N, C-alpha and C positions, 0 to 999 in steps of 0.2 A: 593578549586580550579577553576575556571571559568570553565563552558566548550564552546567553540567556536561550535554553529550553523549558519550549513546557508543549508536552505532551497531551495531543488529541483525541487519537482515534487508534488504537492496534485493531492487529487484523491476526489473529489466535489462530487460524483455523490454516492461517497460511504455514505455520512450520508445522503442522500434523497432515497439510493431505500435499505439501510439496518437500522436495530436496535444497534449502537456498542454496544458490551459486557464488553470489556476485552480490552487495548492493550498490546505488546506486543513489546521491542526495539528489533530488532535481525541484523546481522551480515548478509553482502550475503558473496556469491564465487566471483568475478567475474577475467575476463580478461584484461592485462595491457592496453588493446582500448579503452573497453568501461570503463575504470576507468575514460579515459580521457575524452570521446564522455559523460557520467557525469557532469562531472566537465564544461564542455560549459551547461548544462541544456537540450542536449537532449535525451530525454525519455519520453517516453509517458506510466501510471502507470492506466488510463481510466476501459478499460475493462481488468485489471487486478485478477487475485484471486491463493490465494495458497492452494498447496493439499500438502497429506500423501504419500510418495510410501516412501515403504520397509524403514520404521522407521525413515527416515531425511525426509522435507518442502519443498519443490520446491515453488518457484513464478511460472508461467505461465503464459502468451503474457502482458508480462513486455517487452513493445519497445527500444529500445536503440540502436539509428543510428545509422552504421557504421561511424568510427573514419576516413574524411578523407586524413588523414597523414600516416595512417595505413596501408597501400594499402593488401601484402598476413597478415598480422595478425589480421587482420578481423575475426569474427562470424557470426553464423545467427543471425542475429536480435531481435529474438524471440525464442530461447532456452531457456529451464526449466532454471533456475540458482537456486542453493542450498542456502537455509535461515539456515544461526548460530545460533543455538538453545541451551540452557542447555537439558538432557537427561531431566532432570525430565519438564521442558514445554513440552518440544515432548511430553510424556506421556500424559500429561496434556492437552493438543490439539487431541490427538487423541482421547479417549473416548468425550470429546466433542464434535466431528465431526462427528464420530460414531455412538451414542448414544443419544446424543441430537437435531442433527439434526442440528448445528449452521455450517459457512463460515468462510474461512480464507481470508481476505481482507487487501491487504496494505493500506491502507489511506497518504501514504507520501513515501518521497526516498528523505536525508538530509545527509549533511556532518559535521561528529561531533567529534572533532579533525582533522586531515583530513583522516576518515574513513566514510566510506560512507553505512548510515543505511538505516532501513525500516524501520519502523513504521507496527507493522501488527499487523490488527484486530481479534477479533472472533465477528463476526456478525450473525443474523437472521433475514432473507428474511421479508422483509413490503408486509403487501397487498396494495391492490387500493386504501381502505376506509382506510389507513394511512396517503399516500402519500399525498390523500387529504385532512387530515385534520392537515397534515402539508403546505401544502400550504395555507389552509384560517387563519390558525394562520400568517404565516409571514403578510398575504394580511393584515390581520386587522391589528400587531405591524407596520408595512408602513401605513396605516391612522393614528393610533394614532400618529408619529410620524408629521406627516405632519401637524398634528391639533396642535401641541406644538410649531412649529414655525412659 
């Protein structure tokens, strides 16, 4: 079976700010007008993060613009949204976040076979010198590519 995947939003800032350790594909609980707005590509996950509350994983600061034709059915654009994971995966994430100090960062939102999915990463924050090393490496790679052409 071929998966029909359409990317809707990516968090490019996340790979610069964090070391990505592990990735999970999660579902997300949405209201009907949010799904319509997401299908139009009107969402932003740049400053979003995930947290664990009462044994469930929620994503915060994911901005989904209100659907223009939704009138009374529209909800708060920044409301916390529940992510759908297995109990075993949630227990593993709780252990990583509380004991080892990892963060949960959404990397992308996409449509897979008509369902909205969130790619959630377990990440560790980078220090300033790590970021400088990344910038220097990208700069060196660009110079090498220019010389080859």
